[in-house]
C-alpha positions in Angstrom: 13.1 97.7 -107.3 11.6 101.0 -105.9 13.5 104.3 -106.1 13.8 104.6 -102.4 15.4 101.1 -102.3 17.8 101.9 -105.0 18.7 105.2 -103.3 19.7 103.3 -100.2 22.4 101.7 -102.4 23.3 105.0 -103.9 24.0 106.5 -100.6 26.7 104.1 -100.0 29.1 105.8 -102.3 27.2 108.7 -104.2 28.6 107.4 -107.4 27.0 106.2 -110.7 28.7 104.9 -114.1 27.2 104.5 -117.5 30.4 103.6 -119.5 32.3 100.4 -118.9 35.5 102.1 -120.0 35.3 104.5 -117.1 33.9 102.5 -114.3 34.0 104.4 -111.0 34.9 101.7 -108.2 31.8 100.6 -106.1 29.4 102.8 -108.3 25.9 101.7 -109.6 26.2 101.0 -113.3 23.2 102.1 -115.4 22.8 100.0 -118.5 21.6 102.8 -120.8 20.8 102.2 -124.5 21.9 104.1 -127.5 21.2 104.0 -131.2 24.0 101.5 -131.7 24.4 99.7 -128.3 22.6 98.2 -125.5 24.1 98.8 -122.1 22.5 95.5 -120.7 24.9 93.6 -122.7 27.9 95.3 -120.7 26.5 95.1 -117.2 28.5 92.1 -116.2 31.6 93.7 -117.6 30.9 96.7 -115.5 30.7 94.5 -112.3 34.0 92.9 -113.2 35.5 96.3 -113.7 34.6 97.5 -110.2 31.0 98.5 -110.1 29.1 97.4 -107.0 25.7 97.0 -108.7 24.1 97.1 -112.2 20.8 98.6 -113.1 19.3 96.6 -116.2 16.0 96.3 -117.9 16.4 93.1 -119.7 16.0 90.0 -117.5 18.2 88.0 -119.7 21.3 89.7 -118.2 20.3 89.3 -114.6 22.8 87.0 -113.1 22.6 87.4 -109.4 21.5 89.9 -106.7 24.0 92.5 -107.8 21.8 93.1 -110.9 18.8 95.4 -110.2 16.0 94.8 -112.8 13.8 97.7 -113.6 11.4 98.6 -116.3 13.4 101.2 -118.0 16.9 102.1 -117.1 16.9 105.7 -118.3 13.7 106.5 -116.5 15.1 105.0 -113.4 18.2 107.1 -113.7 16.0 110.1 -114.1 13.7 109.4 -111.1 16.7 108.6 -108.9 18.2 112.0 -109.7 14.9 113.6 -109.0 14.7 111.8 -105.7 18.2 112.8 -104.6 17.6 116.5 -105.6 14.5 116.5 -103.4 16.9 115.7 -100.5 19.6 118.3 -101.2 19.0 121.3 -99.2 20.9 123.7 -101.4 20.1 126.3 -104.0 20.6 125.3 -107.7 21.2 127.8 -110.5 19.8 126.8 -113.7 21.5 128.2 -116.9 20.3 127.9 -120.5 20.4 129.9 -123.7 21.3 129.5 -127.3 24.9 130.9 -126.8 27.2 131.5 -123.8 25.6 129.0 -121.3 28.7 126.8 -121.0 30.8 129.9 -120.6 28.5 131.4 -117.9 28.4 128.1 -116.1 32.2 128.0 -115.9 32.4 131.7 -115.0 29.8 131.1 -112.2 31.8 128.3 -110.9 35.0 130.3 -110.9 33.5 133.1 -109.0 31.2 131.2 -106.4 33.9 128.8 -105.5 35.8 131.8 -103.9 33.2 131.6 -101.1 31.3 128.4 -101.3 31.9 124.6 -102.0 30.4 124.6 -105.5 29.4 121.9 -107.9 29.0 122.7 -111.7 27.9 120.5 -114.7 31.0 118.9 -116.0 31.8 119.4 -119.7 28.6 119.4 -121.8 26.3 117.1 -119.6 23.2 119.2 -120.1 20.6 116.9 -121.7 18.1 114.3 -120.4 21.0 112.1 -119.5 23.6 114.6 -118.5 21.5 116.6 -116.1 20.4 113.6 -114.1 24.2 112.4 -113.9 25.0 116.0 -112.8 22.4 116.0 -110.0 23.7 112.5 -108.9 27.1 113.8 -108.7 26.3 116.3 -106.0 27.6 115.2 -102.6 26.4 116.3 -99.1 29.2 118.8 -98.8 28.1 120.9 -101.8 26.6 124.3 -100.8 25.6 125.6 -104.3 25.2 123.8 -107.7 25.2 125.3 -111.2 23.4 123.1 -113.6 23.5 123.8 -117.4 20.4 122.8 -119.3 20.5 122.3 -123.2 17.6 121.4 -125.3 16.8 120.6 -128.9 13.0 120.2 -128.7 10.1 121.6 -126.9 9.4 120.5 -123.3 13.0 119.5 -122.7 13.9 122.4 -120.5 10.7 121.8 -118.6 11.7 118.2 -118.0 15.1 119.1 -116.9 13.9 121.8 -114.5 11.6 119.0 -112.8 14.8 117.1 -112.1 17.1 119.9 -111.1 14.5 122.2 -109.5 16.6 125.5 -109.9 15.8 128.3 -107.4 17.7 130.6 -109.6 17.7 130.8 -113.4 19.2 132.6 -116.3 18.6 132.5 -120.1 21.7 133.9 -121.6 20.1 134.7 -124.8 17.9 133.2 -127.7 19.0 132.8 -131.2 18.8 130.5 -134.3 19.9 127.0 -133.2 18.5 123.5 -133.3 15.9 124.9 -135.7 15.3 121.3 -136.9 13.9 120.4 -133.5 12.3 123.7 -132.5 10.8 124.4 -135.9 11.3 128.2 -135.8 12.8 131.0 -133.8 9.5 131.2 -131.9 10.1 127.6 -131.1 13.4 128.4 -129.6 11.8 131.2 -127.4 9.1 128.8 -126.4 11.6 126.0 -125.3 14.0 128.3 -123.5 11.1 130.0 -121.8 10.3 126.9 -120.0 13.0 127.9 -117.5 11.0 131.2 -116.9 7.8 129.0 -116.5 9.5 127.0 -113.7 10.8 130.1 -111.9 7.3 131.6 -112.1 5.6 128.5 -110.8 8.2 128.0 -107.9 8.7 131.6 -107.0 12.3 131.5 -107.9 14.7 134.2 -108.7 15.2 135.3 -112.4 18.6 136.7 -113.5 17.6 138.8 -116.5 19.6 140.4 -119.4 17.3 143.4 -119.3 18.8 144.9 -122.7 17.7 141.9 -124.6 14.4 142.6 -126.2 13.5 138.9 -126.6 14.3 138.0 -123.0 12.4 141.1 -121.7 9.3 140.3 -123.7 9.4 136.7 -122.5 9.8 137.8 -118.9 7.0 140.2 -119.2 4.5 137.7 -119.9 5.2 136.0 -116.6 5.2 137.2 -112.9 8.1 136.6 -110.8 8.8 136.9 -107.0 12.3 138.3 -107.6 14.1 139.7 -110.6 17.6 140.8 -110.7 18.7 142.7 -113.9 21.9 143.2 -115.7 23.1 144.9 -118.9 24.6 148.2 -120.1 22.1 150.8 -118.6 22.3 152.4 -115.3 18.7 151.5 -114.7 19.8 147.8 -114.1 20.9 146.2 -110.9 24.2 145.4 -112.5 25.6 147.4 -115.4 29.0 147.1 -117.4 31.1 149.1 -119.7 33.8 147.9 -122.3 37.2 149.2 -121.6 39.2 147.1 -124.1 38.8 144.1 -126.1 41.8 143.6 -128.2 42.1 140.7 -127.7 41.3 140.0 -124.1 38.2 141.6 -122.6 38.6 144.3 -120.0 35.5 145.9 -118.6 34.3 147.8 -115.6 31.0 147.0 -113.8 28.9 148.6 -111.0 25.9 148.1 -109.0 22.8 150.2 -109.0 23.0 153.3 -106.7 26.6 152.8 -106.1 29.0 155.0 -107.8 32.1 152.8 -107.5 33.2 151.1 -110.7 35.0 147.7 -110.5 37.7 147.1 -113.2 38.4 143.6 -114.2 40.7 142.0 -116.9 39.6 138.6 -118.0 41.2 135.9 -120.2 38.1 135.9 -122.5 37.9 137.4 -125.9 34.9 138.9 -127.5 32.5 141.8 -126.4 29.8 139.4 -126.6 31.1 137.7 -123.4 30.3 140.9 -121.4 26.7 139.6 -121.0 28.0 136.3 -119.8 30.2 138.2 -117.2 27.6 140.6 -116.1 25.0 137.6 -115.7 27.7 136.0 -113.5 28.2 139.1 -111.3 24.5 139.6 -110.8 24.1 136.0 -109.7 27.1 136.2 -107.3 25.8 139.3 -105.8 22.7 137.2 -104.9 24.9 135.3 -102.8 26.6 138.2 -101.2 30.0 137.9 -102.7 32.2 141.0 -102.5 33.4 142.9 -105.7 36.8 141.9 -104.8 36.0 138.2 -104.7 33.9 138.5 -107.9 36.7 140.1 -109.8 39.2 137.6 -108.4 37.1 134.8 -109.8 36.5 136.4 -113.1 40.2 137.2 -113.7 41.3 133.7 -112.7 39.1 132.0 -115.3 41.1 130.7 -118.3 39.0 129.1 -121.0 40.2 125.7 -122.1 37.1 124.4 -123.8 37.5 125.8 -127.3 35.0 128.4 -126.5 36.4 132.1 -127.0 40.0 130.6 -126.4 43.1 132.5 -127.7 45.9 130.2 -128.7 49.3 131.4 -130.2 50.7 129.0 -132.7 54.1 129.1 -134.3 52.7 131.2 -137.2 49.5 132.9 -136.0 47.2 133.9 -133.2 44.0 131.8 -133.4 40.6 132.4 -131.6 39.4 128.8 -131.2 35.8 128.8 -130.9 34.8 125.6 -132.5 33.0 123.7 -129.8 29.7 125.0 -131.1 28.3 127.3 -133.7 25.0 128.7 -134.8 23.8 131.8 -136.9 23.9 134.2 -134.1 27.2 133.2 -132.4 29.0 133.0 -135.7 27.9 136.5 -136.6 28.9 137.8 -133.1 32.3 136.2 -133.5 32.8 138.1 -136.8 31.8 141.3 -135.2 34.3 140.7 -132.5 37.1 139.9 -135.0 36.3 143.1 -136.9 36.8 145.2 -133.6 40.2 143.6 -132.9 43.4 145.6 -133.5 45.5 143.4 -135.8 47.4 144.1 -139.0 46.0 140.9 -140.7 42.9 139.1 -140.0 41.6 135.9 -141.5 38.7 133.5 -141.0 38.3 129.7 -141.2 34.7 129.0 -140.8 32.9 125.7 -140.9 29.2 124.6 -141.4 26.6 125.3 -138.7 24.5 122.3 -138.0 20.9 121.7 -137.2 19.6 124.8 -138.8 16.8 123.0 -140.9 15.2 124.8 -143.8 17.0 128.0 -142.9 20.4 126.4 -143.3 21.1 127.8 -146.9 20.0 131.4 -146.0 21.8 131.5 -142.8 25.1 130.3 -144.3 24.7 132.9 -147.1 24.2 135.7 -144.5 27.5 134.7 -142.8 29.4 134.6 -146.1 28.0 138.0 -147.0 29.0 139.5 -143.6 32.5 138.2 -144.0 32.8 139.5 -147.4 31.9 143.0 -146.1 34.8 142.9 -143.7 38.5 143.7 -144.3 40.2 140.2 -144.3 43.3 138.8 -145.5 41.8 135.4 -146.1 38.2 134.0 -146.1 38.0 130.3 -145.9 34.8 128.3 -145.7 34.5 124.6 -145.1 31.7 122.2 -145.3 28.8 121.2 -147.7 26.5 124.0 -146.6 29.0 126.9 -147.2 30.3 125.1 -150.4 26.7 125.3 -151.9 27.3 129.1 -152.3 30.8 128.9 -153.7 30.0 129.8 -157.3 28.5 133.0 -156.3 31.5 134.3 -154.6 34.5 133.4 -156.7 37.3 135.8 -156.1 35.9 136.8 -152.7 36.5 133.7 -150.8 37.8 130.1 -150.8 35.6 127.3 -150.3 36.3 123.7 -149.5 33.7 120.8 -149.4 35.5 118.8 -146.8 37.9 119.4 -143.9 40.4 117.1 -145.7 40.5 119.4 -148.7 41.1 122.4 -146.3 43.9 120.6 -144.6 45.5 119.8 -147.9 45.2 123.5 -149.1 46.6 124.9 -145.8 49.6 122.6 -146.0 50.3 123.8 -149.5 49.5 127.5 -148.9 49.7 128.1 -145.1 48.2 131.3 -143.5 51.0 133.2 -141.7 51.2 136.1 -139.3 47.5 136.6 -139.0 44.8 136.9 -136.5 42.4 133.9 -137.2 39.0 133.2 -136.2 38.5 129.4 -136.3 34.9 128.6 -135.8 32.3 125.8 -136.7 29.9 123.5 -135.1 31.5 120.7 -133.2 30.7 117.9 -135.8 33.1 119.6 -138.2 36.0 118.5 -136.0 37.8 121.8 -136.6 40.6 120.8 -134.0 42.1 119.0 -136.9 42.7 122.2 -138.7 44.4 124.0 -135.7 47.7 122.3 -136.2 47.9 123.7 -139.7 47.5 127.3 -138.6 
């Protein structure tokens, strides 16, 4: 079956499914493969559950005309998304970066929807499967789409750009993450810079954090048709100033050559989120939103995704920031905690994943940064942190596993403290929250 033929079936409902547990009625089911499963085996069940058609790549499972046999299901999904994108006459904003890309995506959605019918990547669907699914989720009534793009190896952003075809793009920052796949920090910059390559090639608009030396140097090696800058200098198109950050972030912002300052109180914590907010403002101004509409959207956004989310428990106030973690975001979170006005502060930090050969040194740096701070309790959880426990006896508490940490917190709970709870997603730190 050709892509144009498959697309004619897609146009009947604009719906695709990949999970038989969540079949969308009358959708096209794509029988994707994983390390431990073969979607072909579930194609018949998908149809029984309500899917209209099933795309498979194993003739063994083709029962009747509802089963579309292709050479490779994943490639077909990606090609269909590319074909659909080419027929969408809307601007797409591409967002990537080591830290802040999901928060920025959510902020952009909260702001832009004040004026437009907007689509944004749902959850964390930002990879070679998630981006095609996101593109195929865009219906004809959508006016602007925001597509988050993640990567853990070179050429992945390039591939995602070819599918999403962003007309506007932003790299929030570059830092030490996924080093196993990228090889080094220079590898991270090369990979994220593929978004810049796309914008240069297609004459798109770059939204640039112009106080970030790495991003500026990356941008300076390329030529862009249009660049909108943001940061903390009056020389930029959008500039911001911190007003308060304990714990919720309050800031003012203004446009270049405009003396008016616009004050906004957000529901985010962390001065590091100022860059995400300013990037959102700079992008929104490209679409001619008024300062009032921008601030209304920013103030209305409440994080619910365990990123910079403040939760008051019966005993403590907790910054829940455990959806993801890497060396730069962990350090920034500690700096933010340091700046907060609280009588007692504590940390419960978990391992940072995918740091490759730099894992040991980066975890040690975080320990030393934490020890230099005035904290009531310093708790580290995970095998990488635990490797260093003998060097810091008396300065911090280390647990090899999350189960050990839970047992200890039940016996000796932390009370009346402002707690930073942060780790990589794989540490499952949501299990710890109920004991804080």
